[in-house]
Backbone as CSV, one residue per row, in Angstrom:
resi,resn,N_x,N_y,N_z,CA_x,CA_y,CA_z,C_x,C_y,C_z
1,UNK,-13.428,-46.433,-20.685,-13.998,-45.228,-20.143,-15.135,-45.261,-19.515
2,UNK,-15.800,-46.293,-20.175,-17.299,-47.084,-19.467,-17.099,-47.568,-18.214
3,UNK,-17.792,-47.343,-17.087,-17.849,-48.208,-16.350,-18.386,-49.521,-16.276
4,UNK,-19.982,-49.549,-16.529,-21.018,-50.755,-16.657,-21.735,-50.576,-17.551
5,UNK,-22.180,-51.554,-18.727,-23.147,-51.571,-19.066,-24.204,-52.398,-18.970
6,UNK,-24.438,-52.625,-17.479,-25.326,-53.501,-16.849,-26.269,-52.466,-16.503
7,UNK,-27.590,-52.504,-17.135,-28.824,-51.831,-17.055,-29.426,-52.341,-14.925
8,UNK,-28.854,-53.309,-15.249,-29.192,-53.807,-13.214,-28.281,-53.415,-12.507
9,UNK,-27.518,-52.496,-12.741,-26.307,-52.136,-12.021,-26.645,-51.222,-10.707
10,UNK,-26.277,-51.389,-9.787,-26.730,-50.257,-8.656,-26.097,-48.951,-9.156
11,UNK,-27.505,-48.016,-8.275,-27.364,-46.798,-7.887,-25.959,-46.661,-7.618
12,UNK,-25.084,-45.020,-8.369,-23.507,-44.681,-7.933,-23.966,-44.247,-6.282
13,UNK,-23.108,-43.871,-6.064,-22.812,-43.075,-4.789,-23.897,-42.053,-4.637
14,UNK,-24.554,-40.903,-3.571,-25.160,-40.230,-3.629,-23.814,-39.035,-4.203
15,UNK,-24.432,-37.725,-4.557,-23.526,-36.785,-4.769,-24.612,-35.644,-4.135
16,UNK,-23.817,-34.348,-4.011,-24.527,-33.182,-3.601,-25.158,-32.853,-5.250
17,UNK,-25.794,-31.552,-4.908,-26.028,-30.934,-6.094,-25.262,-29.636,-6.920
18,UNK,-24.206,-29.524,-5.418,-23.074,-28.750,-6.377,-22.120,-29.682,-7.051
19,UNK,-22.032,-30.741,-6.989,-20.777,-32.069,-7.648,-21.601,-31.673,-9.289
20,UNK,-22.683,-32.267,-8.941,-23.930,-32.334,-10.562,-23.048,-30.898,-11.160
21,UNK,-23.494,-29.527,-10.868,-23.706,-28.792,-11.459,-21.956,-28.241,-12.100
22,UNK,-20.795,-28.925,-11.432,-19.525,-28.823,-11.889,-19.585,-29.442,-12.999
23,UNK,-20.194,-30.579,-13.305,-20.315,-31.335,-14.915,-20.998,-30.361,-15.598
24,UNK,-20.411,-29.933,-16.975,-21.041,-28.859,-17.958,-21.171,-29.553,-18.863
25,UNK,-22.464,-29.871,-18.859,-22.827,-30.653,-20.182,-23.475,-29.975,-21.354
26,UNK,-23.207,-29.650,-22.489,-23.557,-28.857,-23.705,-24.246,-29.456,-24.919
27,UNK,-25.113,-28.918,-25.367,-25.663,-29.458,-26.961,-24.675,-28.975,-27.969
28,UNK,-24.468,-29.801,-28.768,-23.918,-28.851,-30.007,-24.116,-29.958,-30.767
29,UNK,-23.657,-28.966,-32.176,-23.908,-29.924,-33.891,-23.012,-30.882,-34.197
30,UNK,-22.664,-31.734,-34.569,-21.603,-32.212,-35.693,-21.291,-31.461,-36.866
31,UNK,-19.884,-31.214,-36.691,-19.812,-30.346,-38.638,-19.332,-31.193,-39.180
32,UNK,-18.511,-32.324,-38.420,-17.864,-33.002,-39.281,-17.538,-34.128,-38.504
33,UNK,-17.162,-35.075,-39.715,-17.154,-36.589,-38.908,-15.926,-37.538,-39.913
34,UNK,-15.230,-38.108,-39.472,-14.242,-38.724,-39.969,-13.852,-40.566,-39.569
35,UNK,-13.478,-41.526,-40.168,-12.614,-42.850,-39.526,-12.364,-42.273,-38.696
36,UNK,-11.656,-43.257,-37.992,-10.611,-43.272,-36.907,-9.769,-44.726,-36.953
37,UNK,-8.904,-44.506,-38.056,-8.725,-46.363,-38.132,-7.487,-46.667,-37.199
38,UNK,-6.881,-45.488,-35.955,-5.402,-45.847,-35.110,-6.727,-46.529,-34.049
39,UNK,-7.710,-45.786,-33.782,-8.519,-46.032,-32.393,-8.215,-47.859,-32.243
40,UNK,-7.876,-48.139,-30.792,-8.011,-49.913,-30.802,-9.618,-50.086,-30.641
41,UNK,-10.518,-49.552,-30.569,-11.957,-49.797,-30.753,-12.499,-49.252,-31.988
42,UNK,-13.508,-49.372,-32.508,-14.092,-48.786,-33.601,-14.608,-47.810,-33.087
43,UNK,-14.278,-46.529,-33.820,-14.389,-45.014,-33.320,-14.652,-44.370,-34.438
44,UNK,-15.403,-43.014,-34.308,-15.288,-41.869,-35.293,-14.637,-40.904,-34.627
45,UNK,-14.096,-40.154,-35.739,-13.626,-38.541,-34.803,-14.707,-37.870,-35.126
46,UNK,-15.256,-36.994,-34.427,-16.057,-35.946,-34.515,-15.637,-34.451,-34.059
47,UNK,-16.251,-33.473,-35.251,-15.981,-32.145,-34.898,-17.008,-31.541,-34.393
48,UNK,-17.645,-30.723,-33.384,-18.752,-30.583,-32.695,-18.891,-29.413,-32.068
49,UNK,-19.766,-28.179,-32.728,-19.692,-26.622,-32.608,-20.554,-26.578,-31.678
50,UNK,-19.967,-26.153,-30.594,-20.670,-25.473,-29.240,-21.286,-24.373,-29.359
51,UNK,-21.603,-23.595,-30.279,-21.378,-22.266,-29.949,-20.492,-21.333,-29.963
52,UNK,-20.657,-19.858,-30.251,-19.634,-18.844,-30.152,-19.015,-18.546,-29.005
53,UNK,-19.503,-19.316,-27.619,-18.704,-18.800,-26.383,-17.717,-20.223,-26.037
54,UNK,-17.997,-21.165,-26.728,-17.039,-22.558,-26.613,-16.392,-22.615,-27.905
55,UNK,-17.191,-22.937,-29.122,-16.842,-22.886,-30.376,-16.613,-24.565,-30.800
56,UNK,-15.826,-24.935,-31.792,-15.907,-25.995,-32.235,-15.147,-27.023,-31.835
57,UNK,-15.251,-28.031,-31.009,-14.337,-29.132,-30.107,-14.216,-30.452,-31.053
58,UNK,-13.283,-31.302,-30.562,-12.841,-32.595,-31.222,-13.428,-33.549,-30.046
59,UNK,-13.689,-34.962,-30.617,-14.179,-35.806,-29.846,-13.831,-36.876,-30.555
60,UNK,-13.538,-38.160,-30.049,-13.613,-39.467,-30.174,-14.876,-40.383,-29.556
61,UNK,-15.423,-40.846,-30.626,-16.460,-41.757,-29.853,-16.805,-42.904,-30.594
62,UNK,-16.997,-43.591,-29.617,-17.256,-45.366,-29.738,-18.814,-45.224,-30.227
63,UNK,-19.147,-44.829,-31.776,-20.427,-45.032,-31.915,-20.976,-45.730,-33.382
64,UNK,-19.987,-46.268,-33.640,-19.792,-46.705,-35.177,-20.828,-47.702,-35.232
65,UNK,-21.322,-48.597,-34.117,-22.640,-49.849,-34.752,-23.686,-49.041,-34.592
66,UNK,-24.654,-47.946,-34.101,-25.589,-47.633,-34.362,-25.601,-45.888,-34.923
67,UNK,-24.321,-45.713,-35.367,-24.375,-44.160,-36.105,-23.234,-44.457,-37.308
68,UNK,-24.106,-44.612,-38.614,-22.845,-44.677,-39.814,-22.378,-43.352,-39.822
69,UNK,-21.010,-43.215,-40.133,-20.495,-42.076,-40.362,-21.365,-40.955,-41.169
70,UNK,-21.795,-41.266,-42.394,-22.844,-40.509,-43.464,-23.857,-39.986,-42.823
71,UNK,-24.244,-40.050,-41.355,-25.801,-39.586,-40.946,-25.013,-38.789,-40.093
72,UNK,-23.799,-38.638,-39.506,-23.786,-37.885,-38.199,-23.492,-36.166,-38.687
73,UNK,-22.950,-35.811,-39.592,-23.008,-34.217,-39.663,-24.601,-33.669,-39.626
74,UNK,-24.483,-32.611,-39.088,-25.973,-31.694,-38.452,-26.814,-32.466,-37.423
75,UNK,-26.375,-33.487,-36.937,-27.063,-33.901,-35.667,-26.802,-33.154,-34.475
76,UNK,-27.567,-33.112,-33.767,-27.361,-32.386,-32.372,-26.804,-33.837,-31.125
77,UNK,-25.882,-33.387,-30.398,-25.418,-34.347,-29.545,-25.006,-33.738,-28.047
78,UNK,-25.151,-34.398,-27.034,-24.632,-33.711,-25.466,-23.095,-34.247,-25.593
79,UNK,-22.543,-33.605,-24.814,-20.939,-33.604,-24.584,-20.577,-33.034,-22.914
80,UNK,-20.068,-33.335,-22.770,-19.183,-32.680,-21.475,-17.992,-32.308,-22.004
81,UNK,-18.080,-30.747,-21.463,-17.385,-30.045,-22.455,-16.337,-29.451,-21.501
82,UNK,-16.082,-29.991,-19.936,-15.139,-29.394,-19.103,-13.956,-30.063,-18.300
83,UNK,-14.120,-31.315,-19.139,-13.309,-32.487,-18.676,-11.559,-31.975,-19.763
84,UNK,-10.710,-32.257,-18.671,-9.396,-31.799,-19.649,-8.921,-32.952,-20.704
85,UNK,-8.538,-32.168,-22.211,-8.504,-32.851,-23.302,-7.613,-33.902,-22.652
86,UNK,-8.208,-34.810,-23.394,-7.448,-36.382,-23.067,-7.062,-36.990,-24.681
87,UNK,-5.802,-37.842,-24.643,-5.027,-38.535,-25.968,-5.599,-39.103,-26.064
88,UNK,-5.849,-39.722,-27.447,-6.549,-41.123,-27.753,-5.831,-41.837,-28.911
89,UNK,-4.472,-42.109,-28.543,-3.961,-42.266,-29.821,-3.370,-41.018,-30.306
90,UNK,-3.892,-41.177,-31.684,-2.650,-40.048,-32.398,-3.590,-38.433,-32.462
91,UNK,-4.677,-38.677,-31.645,-6.189,-37.658,-31.615,-6.430,-37.196,-30.188
92,UNK,-6.598,-35.860,-30.172,-6.542,-35.155,-28.854,-8.103,-35.400,-28.725
93,UNK,-9.049,-36.008,-27.721,-9.988,-35.484,-27.478,-10.672,-34.318,-26.614
94,UNK,-11.525,-33.361,-27.144,-11.665,-32.272,-26.055,-12.758,-32.444,-24.975
95,UNK,-13.927,-32.932,-25.745,-14.857,-33.155,-25.159,-15.187,-34.928,-24.819
96,UNK,-16.192,-35.078,-23.940,-16.435,-36.513,-23.975,-18.020,-36.559,-24.266
97,UNK,-18.539,-37.092,-25.923,-19.725,-37.380,-26.477,-20.459,-38.235,-25.536
98,UNK,-21.467,-37.736,-25.026,-22.647,-38.844,-23.991,-23.372,-39.874,-24.889
99,UNK,-23.491,-40.810,-24.141,-24.460,-42.090,-25.218,-24.853,-43.126,-23.889
100,UNK,-26.024,-43.585,-24.292,-26.494,-44.793,-23.699,-26.272,-46.546,-24.163
101,UNK,-25.853,-47.534,-23.429,-25.772,-48.484,-24.429,-27.174,-49.079,-24.733
102,UNK,-27.442,-50.077,-25.527,-28.398,-50.371,-26.248,-28.228,-51.713,-26.076
103,UNK,-29.115,-52.637,-26.353,-29.201,-53.759,-25.416,-28.122,-54.799,-25.502
104,UNK,-27.395,-54.498,-26.692,-26.251,-55.590,-26.831,-24.990,-54.502,-26.639
105,UNK,-25.028,-53.264,-25.619,-24.026,-52.548,-25.346,-23.334,-51.818,-26.190
106,UNK,-23.699,-51.586,-27.281,-23.367,-50.601,-28.270,-23.869,-49.297,-27.940
107,UNK,-22.906,-48.051,-28.279,-23.146,-46.773,-27.682,-24.299,-46.111,-28.564
108,UNK,-25.559,-45.553,-27.914,-26.342,-44.642,-28.917,-26.288,-43.133,-28.120
109,UNK,-26.007,-42.673,-28.913,-26.066,-40.942,-28.858,-26.916,-40.300,-28.042
110,UNK,-26.749,-39.525,-26.819,-27.618,-38.426,-26.132,-27.978,-37.771,-26.939
111,UNK,-29.101,-37.258,-27.845,-29.606,-36.066,-28.018,-31.112,-35.592,-27.505
112,UNK,-31.154,-34.611,-28.394,-32.143,-33.596,-27.448,-33.314,-34.137,-28.855
113,UNK,-34.764,-34.333,-28.119,-35.740,-34.528,-29.323,-36.582,-33.482,-30.373
114,UNK,-35.875,-32.295,-30.239,-35.975,-31.529,-31.569,-34.670,-30.618,-31.495
115,UNK,-34.339,-29.467,-32.415,-33.383,-29.005,-32.490,-33.508,-27.308,-31.095
116,UNK,-32.168,-27.500,-30.839,-31.911,-26.020,-29.717,-30.690,-25.560,-30.253
117,UNK,-30.719,-24.593,-29.052,-29.561,-24.038,-29.948,-28.086,-24.446,-29.597
118,UNK,-27.003,-24.481,-29.867,-25.738,-25.167,-30.036,-25.213,-24.215,-28.817
119,UNK,-24.886,-25.109,-28.109,-24.051,-24.320,-26.460,-25.178,-24.250,-25.333
120,UNK,-26.360,-24.552,-25.434,-27.174,-24.998,-24.710,-26.839,-25.915,-23.269
121,UNK,-26.945,-25.677,-21.975,-26.329,-26.505,-20.810,-27.581,-27.322,-20.196
122,UNK,-27.424,-28.179,-19.966,-28.293,-29.478,-19.466,-28.711,-28.895,-18.188
123,UNK,-29.407,-28.806,-17.699,-30.690,-28.448,-16.265,-31.516,-29.241,-16.158
């Protein structure tokens, strides 16, 4: 899924604002997290609550190096909620949980700097 981890990579082609608005990025709170031993690359299975309008959605996230399983429940994260579900081995991932690569290319979750209501949309 990741295009590049190179911080020196060129900027992607220009898009118009309406294209950006089509990507629905919301904040949610992780309410459950479990190991995902069937994944090809180390990953966790996440259940994220995006509030009453969207509800709880599942995600598979390759965040094991920077985010120990026991620390995830209760954390708020950003995710794309309007991609179609994607089959990842035996699991259907319903949202794309967002992160940035650290200096070693390992994912660090995108999180608000203080608590915000679940379901809030990025703008």
